[in-house]
C-alpha positions in Angstrom: 98.5 196.1 130.6 100.5 198.5 132.8 102.1 197.1 136.0 100.7 198.2 139.3 102.1 198.0 142.9 100.2 195.6 145.2 100.9 194.9 148.8 100.3 191.2 149.6 100.3 189.8 153.1 101.8 186.4 152.8 102.5 184.2 155.8 102.3 187.2 158.1 104.8 189.4 156.1 104.0 192.3 153.8 105.4 192.2 150.3 105.1 194.9 147.7 105.1 193.6 144.2 105.0 195.4 140.9 103.0 193.2 138.5 100.3 193.3 135.9 96.9 193.1 137.6 95.9 190.2 135.5 99.0 188.1 136.4 98.3 184.7 137.9 98.5 184.7 141.7 100.5 181.5 141.6 103.2 183.1 139.5 103.3 186.2 141.7 103.9 184.1 144.9 106.5 181.9 143.2 108.4 184.4 141.0 108.0 187.8 142.7 107.9 186.7 146.4 110.1 183.6 146.0 107.9 181.1 147.9 108.2 178.1 145.7 106.3 175.5 147.7 103.2 176.2 145.8 103.2 174.1 142.6 101.3 174.3 139.4 99.9 171.0 138.3 97.0 171.2 135.9 96.6 175.0 135.4 92.8 174.6 135.5 92.1 174.5 139.2 91.3 170.8 139.3 94.3 169.1 140.9 94.8 171.4 144.0 98.6 171.5 143.8 98.5 175.3 143.7 96.2 175.7 146.7 96.8 178.8 148.9 94.6 179.9 151.8 93.1 183.4 151.5 91.6 184.6 154.8 91.5 181.0 155.9 89.7 179.7 152.8 91.4 177.4 150.2 91.7 178.8 146.7 93.4 177.5 143.6 96.1 180.1 142.9 96.4 179.1 139.2 93.0 180.7 138.7 93.4 183.7 140.9 94.9 187.0 140.0 97.8 188.7 141.7 95.7 191.8 142.4 93.1 189.7 144.2 95.6 189.0 146.9 95.7 192.6 148.1 93.8 193.2 151.4 93.6 189.5 152.4 95.8 187.3 154.4 97.5 184.7 152.2 99.0 181.5 153.7 101.2 179.2 151.6 102.5 175.8 152.4 105.6 177.4 153.8 103.4 179.3 156.3 101.9 176.1 157.6 105.3 174.8 158.9 
């Protein structure tokens, strides 16, 4: 799948990332943006270690896609400090 540019608003900052649209949101936040506070535990959305907040709602980022982060406000554990 071809990479696409997405603009993600994370912790109040805009980041442009060039990723495959089906890439896991957890990986995009950790590897492309460099915010490593979000951890992957189970990879199935059961444990909650990868929880991010999208527009104020908790989501398991291991099940979300990077492209789904465009147009919403994402808050990571780093953004709660």
